[in-house]
N, C-alpha and C positions, 0 to 999 in steps of 0.2 A: 670464773665464766670466761671462756676463749671467745675470739671474735666471731669465729664460725657460730657459734650458739647465739651471740648477741644479735648477729645478722638475721638468723632464724627467728628470733624472739622479737625482733623489731617488725620483719615482715609479716610476721603473722599479727601482730598488733595493727599494723598500717591497713592490713585486708579486713581485717575484723571491725575497726574504723570506719572505714569505707563503706563497709556492709550495713552498718548500725546508721550511719547519716543517711545513706540512700534511702532506707527505711524511715527513719524517723524524721528528717529535713526535706530532702530533696532527692529525687531518684537521680539525677546527675551524678552524684557523689558518688554513685557506682563507679565512675572514672578512677578514683582512688586507687579501688581495688584492681581496676584492669592494669592500671600503670604499674602497681607493685609487684602483680603478676607476670608482666611484659619483662620488667625489670629481673625478677627471678629467673627467667628463663635465659635472659640474655646474660646474665652472670653465671647461670651453668655452663654457658659455652665459651663464654670469652675470658672467664675468673676476673673481669673486671666490676668490682661492685664499690660503690661511692658511699654507702654506708660503712662498709668495711675500712674504708679509709679514714672515716670520722672517728671508727672506735678504736683504731689504731693511734692516732693522735691523741685521744683521751686517755689513752695508757693501757687498755685492756689487753692483757695478755694474748700473743698471738696463737692462731689455729693453724689448722694445716691447708685448709680449702683455699683462702685468699692470702695470697703472698705478696 
């Protein structure tokens, strides 16, 4: 799996986790999903993604989106 796919999978998990926590624990957890969504929009325009940097350091093979 490439860095690109790992970032997408991680972002999807964070969004779903935020929604589940907001539903079952406290509505303020929706902020986690909002943060993930804003980070995805920011990464689309700038190409800067902290999660991609972490995955690269962990040895995940490079993709084409985040260099």
